[in-house]
Biopython code that builds the backbone (N, CA, C, O; Angstrom):
import numpy as np
from Bio.PDB.StructureBuilder import StructureBuilder

atoms = [
    (1, "UNK", "N", (4.748, 9.584, -40.228)),
    (1, "UNK", "CA", (5.547, 8.376, -40.306)),
    (1, "UNK", "C", (5.357, 7.754, -41.688)),
    (1, "UNK", "O", (4.248, 7.728, -42.222)),
    (2, "UNK", "N", (6.451, 7.256, -42.257)),
    (2, "UNK", "CA", (6.367, 6.616, -43.568)),
    (2, "UNK", "C", (5.501, 5.371, -43.482)),
    (2, "UNK", "O", (5.481, 4.670, -42.471)),
    (3, "UNK", "N", (4.806, 5.122, -44.542)),
    (3, "UNK", "CA", (3.978, 3.922, -44.603)),
    (3, "UNK", "C", (4.855, 2.696, -44.757)),
    (3, "UNK", "O", (5.924, 2.764, -45.363)),
    (4, "UNK", "N", (4.409, 1.579, -44.212)),
    (4, "UNK", "CA", (5.138, 0.312, -44.289)),
    (4, "UNK", "C", (5.520, -0.018, -45.730)),
    (4, "UNK", "O", (6.628, -0.492, -45.979)),
    (5, "UNK", "N", (4.631, 0.221, -46.666)),
    (5, "UNK", "CA", (4.868, -0.148, -48.056)),
    (5, "UNK", "C", (6.050, 0.607, -48.666)),
    (5, "UNK", "O", (6.633, 0.137, -49.644)),
    (6, "UNK", "N", (6.415, 1.759, -48.114)),
    (6, "UNK", "CA", (7.520, 2.532, -48.657)),
    (6, "UNK", "C", (8.855, 1.835, -48.468)),
    (6, "UNK", "O", (9.750, 1.988, -49.300)),
    (7, "UNK", "N", (9.010, 1.068, -47.386)),
    (7, "UNK", "CA", (10.281, 0.391, -47.176)),
    (7, "UNK", "C", (10.157, -1.125, -47.226)),
    (7, "UNK", "O", (11.161, -1.823, -47.087)),
    (8, "UNK", "N", (8.971, -1.644, -47.419)),
    (8, "UNK", "CA", (8.762, -3.068, -47.620)),
    (8, "UNK", "C", (7.576, -3.226, -48.567)),
    (8, "UNK", "O", (6.428, -3.236, -48.123)),
    (9, "UNK", "N", (7.842, -3.349, -49.860)),
    (9, "UNK", "CA", (6.755, -3.428, -50.835)),
    (9, "UNK", "C", (5.748, -4.515, -50.484)),
    (9, "UNK", "O", (6.105, -5.547, -49.914)),
    (10, "UNK", "N", (4.509, -4.279, -50.822)),
    (10, "UNK", "CA", (3.423, -5.190, -50.491)),
    (10, "UNK", "C", (3.718, -6.625, -50.935)),
    (10, "UNK", "O", (3.407, -7.571, -50.212)),
    (11, "UNK", "N", (4.320, -6.791, -52.126)),
    (11, "UNK", "CA", (4.569, -8.157, -52.589)),
    (11, "UNK", "C", (5.640, -8.859, -51.768)),
    (11, "UNK", "O", (5.786, -10.077, -51.876)),
    (12, "UNK", "N", (6.406, -8.119, -50.939)),
    (12, "UNK", "CA", (7.395, -8.750, -50.070)),
    (12, "UNK", "C", (6.861, -8.935, -48.663)),
    (12, "UNK", "O", (7.444, -9.684, -47.879)),
    (13, "UNK", "N", (5.773, -8.273, -48.327)),
    (13, "UNK", "CA", (5.295, -8.300, -46.953)),
    (13, "UNK", "C", (4.904, -9.697, -46.512)),
    (13, "UNK", "O", (5.363, -10.153, -45.465)),
    (14, "UNK", "N", (4.087, -10.381, -47.260)),
    (14, "UNK", "CA", (3.646, -11.689, -46.815)),
    (14, "UNK", "C", (4.136, -12.835, -47.676)),
    (14, "UNK", "O", (4.226, -13.970, -47.208)),
    (15, "UNK", "N", (4.451, -12.554, -48.918)),
    (15, "UNK", "CA", (4.930, -13.657, -49.751)),
    (15, "UNK", "C", (5.432, -13.111, -51.077)),
    (15, "UNK", "O", (4.883, -12.153, -51.621)),
    (16, "UNK", "N", (6.467, -13.727, -51.576)),
    (16, "UNK", "CA", (6.929, -13.339, -52.901)),
    (16, "UNK", "C", (6.462, -14.415, -53.870)),
    (16, "UNK", "O", (5.817, -15.383, -53.466)),
    (17, "UNK", "N", (6.784, -14.249, -55.136)),
    (17, "UNK", "CA", (6.376, -15.254, -56.117)),
    (17, "UNK", "C", (7.166, -16.540, -55.967)),
    (17, "UNK", "O", (6.697, -17.600, -56.383)),
    (18, "UNK", "N", (8.361, -16.474, -55.378)),
    (18, "UNK", "CA", (9.215, -17.652, -55.305)),
    (18, "UNK", "C", (9.207, -18.346, -53.959)),
    (18, "UNK", "O", (9.425, -19.556, -53.903)),
    (19, "UNK", "N", (8.964, -17.629, -52.873)),
    (19, "UNK", "CA", (8.995, -18.265, -51.555)),
    (19, "UNK", "C", (7.773, -17.879, -50.740)),
    (19, "UNK", "O", (7.172, -16.827, -50.955)),
    (20, "UNK", "N", (7.423, -18.729, -49.818)),
    (20, "UNK", "CA", (6.386, -18.449, -48.841)),
    (20, "UNK", "C", (7.088, -18.208, -47.522)),
    (20, "UNK", "O", (7.839, -19.067, -47.061)),
    (21, "UNK", "N", (6.864, -17.062, -46.904)),
    (21, "UNK", "CA", (7.512, -16.772, -45.642)),
    (21, "UNK", "C", (6.955, -17.654, -44.533)),
    (21, "UNK", "O", (5.772, -17.993, -44.551)),
    (22, "UNK", "N", (7.794, -18.032, -43.565)),
    (22, "UNK", "CA", (7.318, -18.807, -42.419)),
    (22, "UNK", "C", (6.266, -18.020, -41.639)),
    (22, "UNK", "O", (6.264, -16.789, -41.659)),
    (23, "UNK", "N", (5.381, -18.727, -40.961)),
    (23, "UNK", "CA", (4.290, -18.092, -40.224)),
    (23, "UNK", "C", (4.809, -17.067, -39.222)),
    (23, "UNK", "O", (4.220, -15.996, -39.080)),
    (24, "UNK", "N", (5.901, -17.378, -38.526)),
    (24, "UNK", "CA", (6.379, -16.421, -37.524)),
    (24, "UNK", "C", (6.880, -15.131, -38.178)),
    (24, "UNK", "O", (6.815, -14.068, -37.560)),
    (25, "UNK", "N", (7.373, -15.203, -39.404)),
    (25, "UNK", "CA", (7.775, -13.998, -40.126)),
    (25, "UNK", "C", (6.530, -13.234, -40.561)),
    (25, "UNK", "O", (6.463, -12.014, -40.414)),
    (26, "UNK", "N", (5.550, -13.947, -41.094)),
    (26, "UNK", "CA", (4.293, -13.300, -41.484)),
    (26, "UNK", "C", (3.667, -12.591, -40.286)),
    (26, "UNK", "O", (3.225, -11.448, -40.403)),
    (27, "UNK", "N", (3.625, -13.265, -39.132)),
    (27, "UNK", "CA", (3.034, -12.669, -37.931)),
    (27, "UNK", "C", (3.783, -11.401, -37.528)),
    (27, "UNK", "O", (3.164, -10.407, -37.148)),
    (28, "UNK", "N", (5.110, -11.432, -37.608)),
    (28, "UNK", "CA", (5.914, -10.264, -37.241)),
    (28, "UNK", "C", (5.650, -9.107, -38.189)),
    (28, "UNK", "O", (5.521, -7.962, -37.756)),
    (29, "UNK", "N", (5.569, -9.401, -39.487)),
    (29, "UNK", "CA", (5.340, -8.354, -40.475)),
    (29, "UNK", "C", (3.953, -7.738, -40.288)),
    (29, "UNK", "O", (3.786, -6.528, -40.438)),
    (30, "UNK", "N", (2.979, -8.553, -39.968)),
    (30, "UNK", "CA", (1.634, -8.038, -39.695)),
    (30, "UNK", "C", (1.668, -7.151, -38.445)),
    (30, "UNK", "O", (1.065, -6.078, -38.427)),
    (31, "UNK", "N", (2.370, -7.598, -37.408)),
    (31, "UNK", "CA", (2.441, -6.813, -36.168)),
    (31, "UNK", "C", (3.103, -5.465, -36.397)),
    (31, "UNK", "O", (2.689, -4.469, -35.805)),
    (32, "UNK", "N", (4.122, -5.414, -37.245)),
    (32, "UNK", "CA", (4.825, -4.166, -37.529)),
    (32, "UNK", "C", (3.895, -3.133, -38.168)),
    (32, "UNK", "O", (4.157, -1.933, -38.087)),
    (33, "UNK", "N", (2.830, -3.584, -38.791)),
    (33, "UNK", "CA", (1.896, -2.664, -39.438)),
    (33, "UNK", "C", (0.873, -2.072, -38.475)),
    (33, "UNK", "O", (0.145, -1.151, -38.843)),
    (34, "UNK", "N", (0.804, -2.586, -37.244)),
    (34, "UNK", "CA", (-0.142, -2.078, -36.248)),
    (34, "UNK", "C", (0.349, -0.713, -35.757)),
    (34, "UNK", "O", (1.500, -0.588, -35.341)),
    (35, "UNK", "N", (-0.511, 0.311, -35.800)),
    (35, "UNK", "CA", (-0.075, 1.665, -35.410)),
    (35, "UNK", "C", (0.574, 1.725, -34.019)),
    (35, "UNK", "O", (1.560, 2.440, -33.839)),
    (36, "UNK", "N", (0.048, 0.998, -33.045)),
    (36, "UNK", "CA", (0.633, 1.013, -31.701)),
    (36, "UNK", "C", (2.061, 0.455, -31.713)),
    (36, "UNK", "O", (2.931, 0.951, -30.997)),
    (37, "UNK", "N", (2.295, -0.572, -32.526)),
    (37, "UNK", "CA", (3.639, -1.149, -32.627)),
    (37, "UNK", "C", (4.573, -0.146, -33.308)),
    (37, "UNK", "O", (5.717, 0.020, -32.886)),
    (38, "UNK", "N", (4.093, 0.517, -34.350)),
    (38, "UNK", "CA", (4.915, 1.528, -35.010)),
    (38, "UNK", "C", (5.249, 2.669, -34.048)),
    (38, "UNK", "O", (6.356, 3.205, -34.085)),
    (39, "UNK", "N", (4.296, 3.044, -33.186)),
    (39, "UNK", "CA", (4.568, 4.077, -32.186)),
    (39, "UNK", "C", (5.647, 3.620, -31.205)),
    (39, "UNK", "O", (6.513, 4.408, -30.826)),
    (40, "UNK", "N", (5.597, 2.337, -30.788)),
    (40, "UNK", "CA", (6.618, 1.818, -29.883)),
    (40, "UNK", "C", (7.991, 1.839, -30.547)),
    (40, "UNK", "O", (8.989, 2.180, -29.913)),
    (41, "UNK", "N", (8.036, 1.474, -31.823)),
    (41, "UNK", "CA", (9.304, 1.479, -32.559)),
    (41, "UNK", "C", (9.837, 2.904, -32.674)),
    (41, "UNK", "O", (11.036, 3.143, -32.536)),
    (42, "UNK", "N", (8.941, 3.836, -32.927)),
    (42, "UNK", "CA", (9.350, 5.240, -33.008)),
    (42, "UNK", "C", (9.937, 5.689, -31.675)),
    (42, "UNK", "O", (10.957, 6.379, -31.651)),
    (43, "UNK", "N", (9.309, 5.308, -30.568)),
    (43, "UNK", "CA", (9.828, 5.681, -29.244)),
    (43, "UNK", "C", (11.177, 5.015, -28.984)),
    (43, "UNK", "O", (12.077, 5.645, -28.428)),
    (44, "UNK", "N", (11.330, 3.757, -29.378)),
    (44, "UNK", "CA", (12.612, 3.073, -29.203)),
    (44, "UNK", "C", (13.720, 3.762, -29.987)),
    (44, "UNK", "O", (14.866, 3.818, -29.539)),
    (45, "UNK", "N", (13.373, 4.287, -31.164)),
    (45, "UNK", "CA", (14.387, 4.935, -32.005)),
    (45, "UNK", "C", (14.979, 6.161, -31.322)),
    (45, "UNK", "O", (16.105, 6.555, -31.626)),
    (46, "UNK", "N", (14.232, 6.770, -30.401)),
    (46, "UNK", "CA", (14.767, 7.900, -29.644)),
    (46, "UNK", "C", (15.978, 7.494, -28.802)),
    (46, "UNK", "O", (16.778, 8.341, -28.404)),
    (47, "UNK", "N", (16.104, 6.192, -28.535)),
    (47, "UNK", "CA", (17.206, 5.659, -27.740)),
    (47, "UNK", "C", (18.215, 4.895, -28.597)),
    (47, "UNK", "O", (19.095, 4.215, -28.070)),
    (48, "UNK", "N", (18.085, 5.010, -29.913)),
    (48, "UNK", "CA", (18.994, 4.304, -30.811)),
    (48, "UNK", "C", (18.704, 2.818, -30.912)),
    (48, "UNK", "O", (19.578, 2.044, -31.304)),
    (49, "UNK", "N", (17.496, 2.408, -30.567)),
    (49, "UNK", "CA", (17.114, 0.994, -30.582)),
    (49, "UNK", "C", (16.140, 0.719, -31.711)),
    (49, "UNK", "O", (15.498, 1.634, -32.226)),
    (50, "UNK", "N", (16.034, -0.530, -32.087)),
    (50, "UNK", "CA", (15.098, -0.969, -33.113)),
    (50, "UNK", "C", (14.391, -2.229, -32.655)),
    (50, "UNK", "O", (14.348, -2.530, -31.462)),
    (51, "UNK", "N", (13.841, -2.959, -33.601)),
    (51, "UNK", "CA", (13.077, -4.161, -33.273)),
    (51, "UNK", "C", (13.533, -5.315, -34.147)),
    (51, "UNK", "O", (13.811, -5.136, -35.333)),
    (52, "UNK", "N", (13.609, -6.486, -33.563)),
    (52, "UNK", "CA", (13.805, -7.727, -34.296)),
    (52, "UNK", "C", (13.071, -8.801, -33.513)),
    (52, "UNK", "O", (12.708, -8.580, -32.358)),
    (53, "UNK", "N", (12.848, -9.944, -34.112)),
    (53, "UNK", "CA", (12.242, -10.996, -33.316)),
    (53, "UNK", "C", (13.276, -12.091, -33.102)),
    (53, "UNK", "O", (13.890, -12.570, -34.055)),
    (54, "UNK", "N", (13.468, -12.489, -31.830)),
    (54, "UNK", "CA", (14.458, -13.516, -31.518)),
    (54, "UNK", "C", (14.092, -14.824, -32.225)),
    (54, "UNK", "O", (12.996, -15.357, -32.048)),
    (55, "UNK", "N", (15.030, -15.325, -33.025)),
    (55, "UNK", "CA", (14.765, -16.540, -33.792)),
    (55, "UNK", "C", (16.068, -17.264, -34.076)),
    (55, "UNK", "O", (17.159, -16.730, -33.873)),
    (56, "UNK", "N", (15.930, -18.466, -34.540)),
    (56, "UNK", "CA", (17.082, -19.231, -34.996)),
    (56, "UNK", "C", (16.678, -19.958, -36.269)),
    (56, "UNK", "O", (15.497, -20.024, -36.609)),
    (57, "UNK", "N", (17.646, -20.491, -36.953)),
    (57, "UNK", "CA", (17.388, -21.231, -38.182)),
    (57, "UNK", "C", (17.669, -22.704, -37.919)),
    (57, "UNK", "O", (18.706, -23.067, -37.363)),
    (58, "UNK", "N", (16.740, -23.528, -38.321)),
    (58, "UNK", "CA", (16.893, -24.971, -38.174)),
    (58, "UNK", "C", (16.784, -25.597, -39.557)),
    (58, "UNK", "O", (16.564, -24.896, -40.544)),
    (59, "UNK", "N", (16.937, -26.893, -39.629)),
    (59, "UNK", "CA", (16.781, -27.573, -40.915)),
    (59, "UNK", "C", (15.362, -27.425, -41.455)),
    (59, "UNK", "O", (15.140, -27.527, -42.662)),
    (60, "UNK", "N", (14.399, -27.183, -40.559)),
    (60, "UNK", "CA", (13.009, -26.989, -40.972)),
    (60, "UNK", "C", (12.705, -25.533, -41.306)),
    (60, "UNK", "O", (11.623, -25.238, -41.813)),
    (61, "UNK", "N", (13.630, -24.620, -41.035)),
    (61, "UNK", "CA", (13.407, -23.201, -41.310)),
    (61, "UNK", "C", (13.511, -22.356, -40.053)),
    (61, "UNK", "O", (14.276, -22.679, -39.144)),
    (62, "UNK", "N", (12.743, -21.273, -39.997)),
    (62, "UNK", "CA", (12.741, -20.390, -38.839)),
    (62, "UNK", "C", (12.148, -21.103, -37.638)),
    (62, "UNK", "O", (11.256, -21.940, -37.768)),
    (63, "UNK", "N", (12.668, -20.750, -36.455)),
    (63, "UNK", "CA", (12.108, -21.250, -35.200)),
    (63, "UNK", "C", (12.287, -20.173, -34.142)),
    (63, "UNK", "O", (13.269, -19.432, -34.175)),
    (64, "UNK", "N", (11.352, -20.076, -33.207)),
    (64, "UNK", "CA", (11.538, -19.113, -32.119)),
    (64, "UNK", "C", (12.806, -19.457, -31.337)),
    (64, "UNK", "O", (13.140, -20.631, -31.181)),
    (65, "UNK", "N", (13.504, -18.451, -30.851)),
    (65, "UNK", "CA", (14.693, -18.680, -30.041)),
    (65, "UNK", "C", (14.247, -19.185, -28.669)),
    (65, "UNK", "O", (13.532, -18.480, -27.957)),
    (66, "UNK", "N", (14.659, -20.393, -28.290)),
    (66, "UNK", "CA", (14.279, -20.905, -26.956)),
    (66, "UNK", "C", (14.814, -19.993, -25.857)),
    (66, "UNK", "O", (15.875, -19.389, -26.009)),
    (67, "UNK", "N", (14.084, -19.894, -24.760)),
    (67, "UNK", "CA", (14.454, -18.988, -23.672)),
    (67, "UNK", "C", (15.797, -19.337, -23.039)),
    (67, "UNK", "O", (16.442, -18.468, -22.452)),
    (68, "UNK", "N", (16.226, -20.581, -23.147)),
    (68, "UNK", "CA", (17.485, -20.976, -22.528)),
    (68, "UNK", "C", (18.690, -20.772, -23.440)),
    (68, "UNK", "O", (19.815, -21.100, -23.064)),
    (69, "UNK", "N", (18.458, -20.223, -24.655)),
    (69, "UNK", "CA", (19.545, -19.975, -25.598)),
    (69, "UNK", "C", (19.709, -18.488, -25.880)),
    (69, "UNK", "O", (18.759, -17.712, -25.781)),
    (70, "UNK", "N", (20.937, -18.106, -26.233)),
    (70, "UNK", "CA", (21.266, -16.742, -26.627)),
    (70, "UNK", "C", (21.995, -16.828, -27.959)),
    (70, "UNK", "O", (22.847, -17.695, -28.150)),
    (71, "UNK", "N", (21.666, -15.939, -28.871)),
    (71, "UNK", "CA", (22.410, -15.854, -30.129)),
    (71, "UNK", "C", (23.731, -15.159, -29.826)),
    (71, "UNK", "O", (23.750, -14.088, -29.220)),
    (72, "UNK", "N", (24.830, -15.769, -30.248)),
    (72, "UNK", "CA", (26.153, -15.204, -30.026)),
    (72, "UNK", "C", (26.862, -15.041, -31.358)),
    (72, "UNK", "O", (27.076, -16.009, -32.087)),
    (73, "UNK", "N", (27.223, -13.799, -31.664)),
    (73, "UNK", "CA", (28.089, -13.551, -32.811)),
    (73, "UNK", "C", (29.496, -13.418, -32.254)),
    (73, "UNK", "O", (29.794, -12.482, -31.513)),
    (74, "UNK", "N", (30.344, -14.343, -32.609)),
    (74, "UNK", "CA", (31.705, -14.381, -32.088)),
    (74, "UNK", "C", (32.666, -14.479, -33.262)),
    (74, "UNK", "O", (32.693, -15.491, -33.962)),
    (75, "UNK", "N", (33.451, -13.436, -33.480)),
    (75, "UNK", "CA", (34.403, -13.389, -34.599)),
    (75, "UNK", "C", (33.709, -13.653, -35.931)),
    (75, "UNK", "O", (34.191, -14.431, -36.755)),
    (76, "UNK", "N", (32.574, -12.997, -36.127)),
    (76, "UNK", "CA", (31.780, -13.053, -37.360)),
    (76, "UNK", "C", (31.107, -14.399, -37.621)),
    (76, "UNK", "O", (30.671, -14.666, -38.741)),
    (77, "UNK", "N", (31.021, -15.246, -36.596)),
    (77, "UNK", "CA", (30.325, -16.525, -36.703)),
    (77, "UNK", "C", (29.158, -16.506, -35.719)),
    (77, "UNK", "O", (29.345, -16.215, -34.538)),
    (78, "UNK", "N", (27.961, -16.815, -36.201)),
    (78, "UNK", "CA", (26.776, -16.828, -35.346)),
    (78, "UNK", "C", (26.525, -18.242, -34.851)),
    (78, "UNK", "O", (26.532, -19.203, -35.621)),
    (79, "UNK", "N", (26.305, -18.346, -33.547)),
    (79, "UNK", "CA", (25.932, -19.631, -32.961)),
    (79, "UNK", "C", (24.888, -19.371, -31.880)),
    (79, "UNK", "O", (24.607, -18.223, -31.535)),
    (80, "UNK", "N", (24.330, -20.432, -31.362)),
    (80, "UNK", "CA", (23.315, -20.335, -30.316)),
    (80, "UNK", "C", (23.839, -21.098, -29.116)),
    (80, "UNK", "O", (24.115, -22.295, -29.199)),
    (81, "UNK", "N", (23.975, -20.393, -27.992)),
    (81, "UNK", "CA", (24.616, -20.974, -26.818)),
    (81, "UNK", "C", (23.689, -20.891, -25.618)),
    (81, "UNK", "O", (22.750, -20.095, -25.587)),
    (82, "UNK", "N", (23.973, -21.727, -24.635)),
    (82, "UNK", "CA", (23.225, -21.727, -23.391)),
    (82, "UNK", "C", (23.459, -20.416, -22.650)),
    (82, "UNK", "O", (24.530, -19.820, -22.770)),
    (83, "UNK", "N", (22.477, -19.965, -21.893)),
    (83, "UNK", "CA", (22.599, -18.710, -21.147)),
    (83, "UNK", "C", (23.767, -18.720, -20.169)),
    (83, "UNK", "O", (24.250, -17.658, -19.775)),
    (84, "UNK", "N", (24.222, -19.890, -19.775)),
    (84, "UNK", "CA", (25.354, -19.953, -18.842)),
    (84, "UNK", "C", (26.690, -20.214, -19.544)),
    (84, "UNK", "O", (27.678, -20.536, -18.884)),
    (85, "UNK", "N", (26.731, -20.080, -20.859)),
    (85, "UNK", "CA", (27.959, -20.296, -21.615)),
    (85, "UNK", "C", (29.012, -19.270, -21.202)),
    (85, "UNK", "O", (28.730, -18.074, -21.138)),
    (86, "UNK", "N", (30.206, -19.736, -20.928)),
    (86, "UNK", "CA", (31.318, -18.895, -20.486)),
    (86, "UNK", "C", (31.625, -17.748, -21.451)),
    (86, "UNK", "O", (32.040, -16.674, -21.017)),
    (87, "UNK", "N", (31.426, -17.966, -22.757)),
    (87, "UNK", "CA", (31.741, -16.926, -23.744)),
    (87, "UNK", "C", (30.860, -15.689, -23.597)),
    (87, "UNK", "O", (31.238, -14.611, -24.056)),
    (88, "UNK", "N", (29.716, -15.822, -22.978)),
    (88, "UNK", "CA", (28.827, -14.673, -22.804)),
    (88, "UNK", "C", (29.365, -13.676, -21.782)),
    (88, "UNK", "O", (28.945, -12.519, -21.772)),
    (89, "UNK", "N", (30.283, -14.105, -20.927)),
    (89, "UNK", "CA", (30.854, -13.201, -19.923)),
    (89, "UNK", "C", (31.580, -12.027, -20.568)),
    (89, "UNK", "O", (31.606, -10.930, -20.010)),
    (90, "UNK", "N", (32.169, -12.252, -21.741)),
    (90, "UNK", "CA", (32.921, -11.203, -22.422)),
    (90, "UNK", "C", (32.212, -10.695, -23.671)),
    (90, "UNK", "O", (32.837, -10.066, -24.525)),
    (91, "UNK", "N", (30.934, -10.958, -23.783)),
    (91, "UNK", "CA", (30.167, -10.522, -24.947)),
    (91, "UNK", "C", (29.270, -9.350, -24.549)),
    (91, "UNK", "O", (28.848, -9.224, -23.399)),
    (92, "UNK", "N", (28.996, -8.505, -25.530)),
    (92, "UNK", "CA", (28.101, -7.370, -25.299)),
    (92, "UNK", "C", (26.690, -7.729, -25.729)),
    (92, "UNK", "O", (26.502, -8.245, -26.831)),
    (93, "UNK", "N", (25.689, -7.471, -24.888)),
    (93, "UNK", "CA", (24.311, -7.673, -25.339)),
    (93, "UNK", "C", (23.952, -6.614, -26.374)),
    (93, "UNK", "O", (24.230, -5.430, -26.181)),
    (94, "UNK", "N", (23.334, -7.042, -27.471)),
    (94, "UNK", "CA", (22.907, -6.107, -28.522)),
    (94, "UNK", "C", (21.450, -6.333, -28.923)),
    (94, "UNK", "O", (20.930, -5.634, -29.793)),
    (95, "UNK", "N", (20.798, -7.297, -28.297)),
    (95, "UNK", "CA", (19.385, -7.561, -28.545)),
    (95, "UNK", "C", (18.742, -8.048, -27.261)),
    (95, "UNK", "O", (19.334, -8.843, -26.530)),
    (96, "UNK", "N", (17.545, -7.582, -26.983)),
    (96, "UNK", "CA", (16.870, -7.931, -25.742)),
    (96, "UNK", "C", (15.440, -8.350, -26.026)),
    (96, "UNK", "O", (14.868, -8.006, -27.060)),
    (97, "UNK", "N", (14.882, -9.087, -25.106)),
    (97, "UNK", "CA", (13.489, -9.504, -25.213)),
    (97, "UNK", "C", (12.867, -9.553, -23.827)),
    (97, "UNK", "O", (13.543, -9.368, -22.815)),
    (98, "UNK", "N", (11.582, -9.804, -23.805)),
    (98, "UNK", "CA", (10.850, -9.873, -22.543)),
    (98, "UNK", "C", (10.629, -11.327, -22.186)),
    (98, "UNK", "O", (10.126, -12.099, -23.003)),
    (99, "UNK", "N", (10.998, -11.708, -20.982)),
    (99, "UNK", "CA", (10.762, -13.060, -20.463)),
    (99, "UNK", "C", (9.467, -13.010, -19.659)),
    (99, "UNK", "O", (9.449, -12.522, -18.529)),
    (100, "UNK", "N", (8.385, -13.516, -20.246)),
    (100, "UNK", "CA", (7.075, -13.467, -19.588)),
    (100, "UNK", "C", (7.062, -14.253, -18.286)),
    (100, "UNK", "O", (6.403, -13.856, -17.325)),
    (101, "UNK", "N", (7.793, -15.374, -18.249)),
    (101, "UNK", "CA", (7.794, -16.222, -17.052)),
    (101, "UNK", "C", (8.417, -15.523, -15.852)),
    (101, "UNK", "O", (7.929, -15.665, -14.731)),
    (102, "UNK", "N", (9.491, -14.769, -16.076)),
    (102, "UNK", "CA", (10.196, -14.102, -14.981)),
    (102, "UNK", "C", (9.921, -12.603, -14.933)),
    (102, "UNK", "O", (10.427, -11.903, -14.055)),
    (103, "UNK", "N", (9.121, -12.114, -15.872)),
    (103, "UNK", "CA", (8.765, -10.704, -15.965)),
    (103, "UNK", "C", (9.986, -9.794, -15.874)),
    (103, "UNK", "O", (10.087, -8.926, -15.007)),
    (104, "UNK", "N", (10.913, -10.034, -16.813)),
    (104, "UNK", "CA", (12.110, -9.209, -16.864)),
    (104, "UNK", "C", (12.661, -9.189, -18.284)),
    (104, "UNK", "O", (12.298, -10.012, -19.124)),
    (105, "UNK", "N", (13.539, -8.236, -18.525)),
    (105, "UNK", "CA", (14.215, -8.131, -19.813)),
    (105, "UNK", "C", (15.409, -9.083, -19.796)),
    (105, "UNK", "O", (16.133, -9.165, -18.805)),
    (106, "UNK", "N", (15.607, -9.802, -20.905)),
    (106, "UNK", "CA", (16.744, -10.713, -21.023)),
    (106, "UNK", "C", (17.482, -10.415, -22.323)),
    (106, "UNK", "O", (16.882, -9.954, -23.295)),
    (107, "UNK", "N", (18.785, -10.681, -22.335)),
    (107, "UNK", "CA", (19.567, -10.562, -23.568)),
    (107, "UNK", "C", (19.217, -11.743, -24.464)),
    (107, "UNK", "O", (19.156, -12.887, -24.012)),
    (108, "UNK", "N", (18.990, -11.449, -25.730)),
    (108, "UNK", "CA", (18.694, -12.511, -26.692)),
    (108, "UNK", "C", (19.749, -12.598, -27.775)),
    (108, "UNK", "O", (19.831, -13.607, -28.476)),
    (109, "UNK", "N", (20.561, -11.560, -27.926)),
    (109, "UNK", "CA", (21.581, -11.515, -28.967)),
    (109, "UNK", "C", (22.804, -10.799, -28.405)),
    (109, "UNK", "O", (22.680, -9.730, -27.807)),
    (110, "UNK", "N", (23.989, -11.387, -28.597)),
    (110, "UNK", "CA", (25.217, -10.817, -28.072)),
    (110, "UNK", "C", (26.314, -10.833, -29.129)),
    (110, "UNK", "O", (26.246, -11.589, -30.098)),
    (111, "UNK", "N", (27.317, -9.996, -28.934)),
    (111, "UNK", "CA", (28.483, -9.963, -29.824)),
    (111, "UNK", "C", (29.740, -10.062, -28.980)),
    (111, "UNK", "O", (29.851, -9.434, -27.927)),
    (112, "UNK", "N", (30.678, -10.853, -29.454)),
    (112, "UNK", "CA", (31.947, -11.013, -28.745)),
    (112, "UNK", "C", (33.045, -11.336, -29.716)),
    (112, "UNK", "O", (32.918, -11.063, -30.910)),
    (113, "UNK", "N", (34.116, -11.910, -29.232)),
    (113, "UNK", "CA", (35.212, -12.340, -30.082)),
    (113, "UNK", "C", (36.236, -11.257, -30.325)),
    (113, "UNK", "O", (36.237, -10.219, -29.663)),
    (114, "UNK", "N", (37.103, -11.512, -31.277)),
    (114, "UNK", "CA", (38.234, -10.642, -31.554)),
    (114, "UNK", "C", (37.813, -9.211, -31.890)),
    (114, "UNK", "O", (38.505, -8.265, -31.512)),
    (115, "UNK", "N", (36.709, -9.040, -32.582)),
    (115, "UNK", "CA", (36.266, -7.703, -32.965)),
    (115, "UNK", "C", (35.931, -6.831, -31.753)),
    (115, "UNK", "O", (35.915, -5.604, -31.853)),
    (116, "UNK", "N", (35.664, -7.462, -30.620)),
    (116, "UNK", "CA", (35.295, -6.713, -29.428)),
    (116, "UNK", "C", (36.344, -6.796, -28.329)),
    (116, "UNK", "O", (36.150, -6.225, -27.255)),
    (117, "UNK", "N", (37.444, -7.489, -28.570)),
    (117, "UNK", "CA", (38.437, -7.753, -27.531)),
    (117, "UNK", "C", (39.036, -6.479, -26.952)),
    (117, "UNK", "O", (39.343, -6.446, -25.760)),
    (118, "UNK", "N", (39.213, -5.435, -27.744)),
    (118, "UNK", "CA", (39.849, -4.215, -27.236)),
    (118, "UNK", "C", (39.003, -3.505, -26.169)),
    (118, "UNK", "O", (39.517, -2.652, -25.445)),
    (119, "UNK", "N", (37.724, -3.845, -26.067)),
    (119, "UNK", "CA", (36.878, -3.249, -25.026)),
    (119, "UNK", "C", (37.058, -3.924, -23.683)),
    (119, "UNK", "O", (36.589, -3.403, -22.671)),
    (120, "UNK", "N", (37.722, -5.065, -23.641)),
    (120, "UNK", "CA", (37.833, -5.861, -22.411)),
    (120, "UNK", "C", (39.211, -5.794, -21.788)),
    (120, "UNK", "O", (39.616, -6.726, -21.094)),
    (121, "UNK", "N", (39.932, -4.727, -22.016)),
    (121, "UNK", "CA", (41.283, -4.600, -21.444)),
    (121, "UNK", "C", (41.233, -4.051, -20.055)),
    (121, "UNK", "O", (42.274, -3.878, -19.422)),
]
sb = StructureBuilder()
sb.init_structure("model")
sb.init_model(0)
sb.init_chain("A")
sb.init_seg("    ")
for serial, (resi, resn, name, xyz) in enumerate(atoms, 1):
    if name == "N":
        sb.init_residue(resn, " ", resi, " ")
    sb.init_atom(name, np.array(xyz, "f"), 0.0, 1.0, " ", f" {name:<3s}", serial, name[0])
structure = sb.get_structure()
């Protein structure tokens, strides 16, 4: 397996000269370097899947995606909607996470809108 530094140079991993990455980004980058996590990512790739961390952007910067919200890309516009939002009925899940409270997989990122309308005929 390629080393982390081959696709993410060391100076970008935790901080560059111009910006300091948010703690949740630093934590994710550190976790990606753990051999067990890399093995899980390798296994996911067998299914055409990858890894991201559910998050949103606020005026203060990065924030964890609250469990009651889903990221929705609709006609090339990203928004964060309630899990019961009507627009999610016609959206495709493209990102998933683990809900520790309910011990199940939940959709965290979806795509919908005009770009996907031809699939809903």
